[in-house]
Each structure stands twice: as structure tokens, then as C-alpha cells.
N, C-alpha and C positions, 0 to 999 in steps of 0.2 A: 329725486330719482337716483342720483349718483350715490347718495348715502344709503339708500335702500339696497342697491345692488351690492355695495361694499359689505353691508351687514349680511346679506344673503351668502356672499362668497365666504365670509368668515365663518358663518354657521356651517356651510358645507365642509369647509376645511376641518372644523372642529369635529363634526360628525365622522368624517373620514378617519381622522386621527383616533377618535374614540373606538371606532370599529376595529382598528388594529390592536387595541388593548382589551376588547371585550367581544365575545362572539357566542352565538348559539351553538350548542353541540351539533356537529354535522352528521349526516347519515353515514358518511365514510370519510376516512382520512386518505387523501390522494397523494401519491408520490410518483415522481418521474425518475427513471433509472437509465442512465446511459451506460452502455457496455458494448464491446465488440461482439457482434452476433454473426459476423461474416468476415472472411479474410483470415490471414494467419494468426491474428491476435484473438480470434474467437476461442482459442485454447484457454484463454483467461475469461472471456465474456460469457461463454455458454455455461461453464461451471458456476459462475457467479449468479447468472439468471436462474439456474436450477436451484441454487441455494436460497435465493431470495424467495422464490415461489414456495419452497418447503417451509422456510422460516415464517413467512407471512401467513401461510395456512395454519401453522402451529400457534402463532400469536393470536390470530383471529379466533381460533378454537378456545383460547383462554380469555376471550373478551376484548381482543384488540388492544388499543391504547385508550385508557380512560373510558372503556365501554364502547369505543368507536372502531369498527373494522377498517383494516388497511386495504387499499386497492392500488396496485402498481401498474404503471405504464412504462413500457420499455422502448428505448431508442437505440438503434444500431449505429455505433460509432464507426463501423466499417464503411458507412456511406460517405464519410468525409466530414471535415470540419464545418463547412458551410451548411451542410444538411443538419448536423448536430445543433448548430445555433438556431436554425429555422425551427426545428422540432422543439428545442428547448423553449423558445419564445411562444410557440403554439401551446405547449403544455401549460405554461404559466398563465398566459393571457386568455386562452380559449377554454382549455380543460380546467383551469384554475386549480392546479395542484397546490398542495400545502407545502411541499418541500421537493427539492431535486437532489438526486445523488449523481454527481458528475465530476470527474470522469475516470476512465482508465488511462487515457492518453494524457501525458503532461501538456502537450500542445493544446488539447481541448480544454484542459483545466485553465490554462492561461487565457483562453478565449471566453470561457463561461463565467469566470470569476467577476470581471467587470460587468457582464450582462446581468448576473445575479444581483449585483449592487443596484444597477439601474432599475431592475424589476422589483427590488425589495423582497426577494424570495429566499428563504433559508436553503443554503446549498451545502451539501457535504461532498468534499473531494474524497471519495471513498477508496480510491486506489492509486491515483497518480503520484509520482515520486518527486517531481521537481521541487527543490528547496527554495526556489526563487519567489514563489507565490507570496509568502508572508515576509520575506526579507526585503523585497522591493516595493511592497504595497501594504496598505492597511485597509482591512475590510470589516464591515459590520455583519454581513449576512453569510459570509463564506467561512467554512470551518473544514479542517482536515481531521478525519476520525482515525487516522493511523499515522505512522511516522513518515519521514521524508528520506531523500537519498543520503543525507549526511550521516545520520546514525547507522543507516544500512551499510555504508561504505566504511565508516570509521570502525564499527564493530568488526567488520571483516579484516581490516588491517590489524586490529588488536588480536583477533583469533590467530591470524597468520603468525604474528610475532610471538605469541605465547606457545604455539605448537611447533613452529619451525624458526627458532630465534637465530639460527646460524645461516639462513639462506643469504645469498649474496647478489643474485641477479633476478630480474623480472622482465617479462614482456607482456604486452596487452594486445588482445584481439577483440575489438568492440565495433558495434554497428556504427556506421558513419551518419549519425544524425545527433540531435541535441542530447538525448539521453546518453548515448555512447561517449560523446565528448565530455559532457558535464560530469558524469559519474567517474570517469578516469581522472578528471581534474581534481575532484574531491579526494579520491583514493590516493593519487600520487602526491598531493599536497600533504595529506596525513602521514603517508609513508616516509616522505622526505623529512618531516618534522620528528618522527619517532625513531627512524633508522636511517640517518642521512647518508650512510656509506653504501646503501644498496644501489646497484647499477641497473639502469633501465636500458636493456639491450635492443629492444624493438618496440615500435608502436604501429600496429596495423589497424586500419579502419576500413574494412571492406564495405561495399555498398549494402544497404539494407535489403534483405531478401536474397543475398548471395547463395547460389546453390553449390558452389565449389570453392573449398578452402585449401586446395592443393598447393597453391603458391605460398600461402602463409605457413602451412604446415611444413613444407620443405625448408623454408627459411628457419623456422623454429627448431627443426631437427638439426640443422647445421649450427645454430647458435647455442642450443642446449641450455636455455635458462633454467634456473632452479624452480621458478614459479611462472605460470602463465595465468594472467587474470583475464576473465571475460565477464563483463556485466551484461552481456547479451541475454535475450530471452526468447521464448517460443521456438518457432521453427528454425530460426538462425542458430540458436544455441544448440538445439538438438542435432542439427546438421554438422556443426563444427565438432561437437563431442564425438559423434559417430565416426566421422572421417579421421579425427585425431586418434581415436581408439584403433581403427583399422590400420593406420599407418604406424602404430606403436608409440605415438607421442605421449600417451598417458603413462607409459612405462619409464620415461626419461625425465619428465617434468611434472610437478604438482599443479593441477588445475585448481584455481580459486574462482568459484562461481557463485556470486552473492545472490543470484535469482534462481538457482537451479532446483530449489525445492519443488517448483512447479513442473520440472522436467523429469524428475526421478523415475516415475512410473513409465513414462513414454520411452525413456532411454533404455530401460531394461538392463541387460548386462553390458551395454556399451560403456557405461561409466563404472570403472572398476573400483576396488577399495583404495583408500588412501588419499582421496581428493576432498577439498574443502567446499562445503555447500552452505549458503545462507538461506534464510526463510522469510526475509522481509518483515521482521517482527518476531513473535514467538509462534509462528504459524506452521504447524506440522501435525499430520494425522496421528503420529505416535508421540504426541506432546508428552514429555516425561512427567509432567505434573497432572496429567489428565487421564492416564490409563485406567485409574480406578474410579473415574467419574462416570457414573452410569448414563447421565444425560449426554455427555460428550461421546462416549462410545456408541450409544444408541443413534446419535446423529450421523456419525461416521458410517455406521452400518446402513442406515436408511439412505444416505447420500450415495453410497456405493450400489445399493439395490436400484436406485433411480437412474444413475448415470453410467454405471459399470466401471467407475474409477473412484479412487480415494480423493477426499477434498484437498485442494491446494490453496495457496495463500489468498487468491481473490475471494474464495469462499469465506475465509476468516475475516477479510476486510469487509465483506458484505454483512457479516454477523455484527461487526463493530458498528457499522453505520446504522443498522436497524436498532441496535441496542442504544446508541446515542439518541436516535429519534425518540424512542420510548422514554428514555431517561429525561430528555428535555421537556417533553410534554407532561410527564408526571410531576416534574419539579415545578413547572409553570402552573399546573392545575392546583398543586398544593399551595403555591404562593398566591393563587387567585381565590382562595377560600373554597376550593373544591369545584369551582365553576370552570367551564371550558375556556381556555385562554385565547387571546388574540395572537396574531402572528408575531407582534413585537415582544410580547411576553415570553413566547417560546424562544425567540432569539436571545433575549436577556438571560434565559435560563441556561444557555450554553456556557456562560462564563464559569470556568472552574469545574465543569461537569466531569464526573468520573463514571465510567461504564465498563461493562465486560461483555465481550462476545464469546467466541469459542476459546479464546486464550486468556492471558492475564489482563488486569485492569488497565485501561487507557484513560488519561486525563487531558482535558483541553486547557492549554496555557492561555495567558492573557493576550498572546498574539494570535490566538485561534488555531494554533498548531497542536495536534495530538502528540502525546509522548507515550511511547511503549517500549518495553524491553526487547532485546534482540537475541535471538537464538541461532547459533551456528553449530555445525558438527562436521565430522569426517566420515566419508563413506565406508561402509563395510558390507559384506554379504551376511545375511541372517536367514535362519530357517523360517520358512513360511512365506518368503517374498522372492519373486523372480526379478527384482530390481534392487538397486542399492538403497540402504537405509542409513541412518546417522548414528554415530557413536562419538564418544569423547565430546559430548555437547557442552557448550558454555552459554550461559545466559548473562548478557550485559545489561547493566542498569540504564534504562532509557534516559533518565535525567542527566546522567554523566556523559552520554555520548551524543546528545542532541545539542546543536548550537544554541547558546544562551539567547534569550529574548533581546532583540535590538542589535545583535551581531550578524555579520555576514559570514557564511560558512567558510569560504576560502581564506578569509582574513583570520578568523578564529583558529582554524586548523593550523595555520602557519605559525601561531604563537605557542603551540604545544611543544613540550620537551619530552625526551625519552622517559623521564620520571612519570609521565602521565600513565604509561603502561601499567605500572604497579599500583597506581592509585584508584583504578576503576574497580568497582565491586563486580565480582564474577561468581556465579554459581555453576557447579559442574554436575553433569549427569551422564550415566552410562546407558546404552541401549539395554532395555529389559530390566533395569534396576528400579 
């Protein structure tokens, strides 16, 4: 009797394992997507949701993935971390989604990554920036389909040094939570390594959601730093820039805003010419290499018709996650002799996968981190737009500005020397060229 039960258990385990590597073609491919659909961060989540709906509709019209239509289920990150985890588990266990896109929040990414491993579900960290995910852990089922904070901050330092090599002083105004602190640590470490004589004159970390920056602005006007960094985003960044502009701070110091691509349209004329803006990759509705691409311009026009606004970087990130999903399934189908793959085959197919969304190609490294090039520019006024656009753009090679596999970002950045500045591949673009 004991031998019979053991044999049955082994048979069950083998069947379960086999099911992971072979599957009948489903009626639909289900994906769960977490995004902020309420609260201040919905300025990222709502555009991403609209983009996902548009892109999935277009993909399904062209046959879906391997002839299977895609169906998306959305989770509001604005409901809080515990709610996200509960909904995540429900979608995987009850709805039986085939993949999860989670999340925008770095805090949520830290929470869902180990859960994805436990549930053995393919998870794309489609927007969160924390570099710690793959530097502190090793995952099989978790992948990031875009860059992380380190190349975003390092490329910003490089752009600043190339465009304003003689600046001497800097201050920072960042939100007082993990992202604000960590991004400043990355930026300041890189800056110290590449230009060690720069003086940090002030470090301000106002509370997240602060409505009034008058204290910080008054201090900055007295200190008159050459450069003011803010890696803030959303409503906090918009409020700071508007108040800084009203008080004349934008006339005396150069603002360096690595995440401000997503705020340009909302800020209107509040962000004047001459300030540095990052795009969290090469994510820009006036992408210098895409202006003659009919598919790209058609999407931009359709997105604006649907939402009333131009696409911002979460839209690009969503396009990359969907492209990665399609690429992984198609690669797995090909490896499976044209048959529908099991979930483990799709996970295997992510190794070394390259894919393109709305921007340049992204490649998944051996540590599951996506590598993408970085585009930054300086604000100008341009005919046809009632908000700042970018000029004097530089594209930095993603491989060169991303922490090497197996290294810790802060430690690696600390080993850089000023010579690194001239060794990085840079492509340059002008607005309208």
C-alpha cells in the first residue's frame, strides 16, 4: 500500500512537471497588470492602462500571440501594498493568469518578486526603478523589461558633465522615501567619482506629497547653487517646478530632472528653456529616430486622440512589456516545434531575449535585468507646442551605463574615474533634425 501511494505521488509530480512544459493552446492568454489607477501616481498608471488597452486591441486584431487573443486584468496599486499582494495572488491562483506585469512602485516590486517565485508565475517588472531587485536576489520567474535607477542616474550625471563641465555646486530636493534617498545616493556617488571637486551645498528631503516648497526655495535662492537636482516625479515634481519658476529660481540655477519627461506637458510654460530633462530610457513622443516612422507617429496620434495627451514614459514601458511577452511566447513556440508552450518553456525563452516597444531594442541580461539606451535633453521653446520640448539630446549606450552583472551599483559607481566620461558612446540629436 505504501509503495502504491509513493508511485502515485511520483506519477502526479511527473504529470504536473510535464504540464509546465506542454500545454494545449488556450482560448485566451490572460495577463494581470498592476498600475496606479487612483491617487497622485495615477498620472503614470492611467496613461499606461490606456496604452495597454490600445496595444492589446491592436495585437488581437493581428492574431494575438501565436493565434491566441490577449485578455488583461488591471489592479490598482493606489489601494496599497497589501491589496496589491492579495489581488496578485487572486489573479494567479483563481483567475489563472499566464503572466503578471507588476509594478510601478518599487516598494510593490520588492513585495511581488518573491511572491512570483513562490507562485511560479512569469512576472515583468514593467516600470519600477529600484536597482536592488537583482543585485540583492536571484529570481527565475521575475524579469525587468526596462532599465533601473542606476543607468537613469548615471546617464544624467554624464549629460550634466558634458553640457555644463564647469559647474561647481549642486543641491538636491527629493521626496523623503526610498526612491528619493536611493536615487540621490546613486547620483551623488557617480558625481563624486567623475567630478570630485563639486560641492554639495544642500540636501532637502521634503515629505512625500508636500504642497509647499517655499522653505526649500528660499534656502536655494540664498545658496544659489549652479545646479539643483530633483529625481521627484508626478505631482510633487510639478508643484516644485511651478513654485520654483514663480519665485525665479529657474533663472538662477539649472534644474536637473531625470524623470521630468512625464511632466513636460502638464507643466506647460512653468519649465523654461535651459533645464535638463531625462526620459527613463529613450522614451519621448518626439523620439529623434522615430519621427519618420509611420507606425510610431500613428500611435502617438491615436493615443492623443484617446487620452487628450501625448504618451509619456510609462506608455513606452508598457509597450516594452507587451513586446517582451510576445517575443518570449513566439520564441518558446518555435523551440517547441510550433506547439503551444508550457509556462516553464516561456520562462526559459526569456534568457537573452531582445525586443522592441515604441523605442530602441531592449535586451534581457543573464541576471534578468533589461538593458536599454538612455536619452536626455535640454528644454527649449518650439513652435507648435505650449510646453517645453527637448533639444541638444544625447543617447547613452545602455550597456556602458548599466551596472555589470554581479556588481552592486553603489560600489561599482565608486570605482569610476573621470576618464569614464570620455569613454561612453554618445549619439547626439537636435530638435527637428
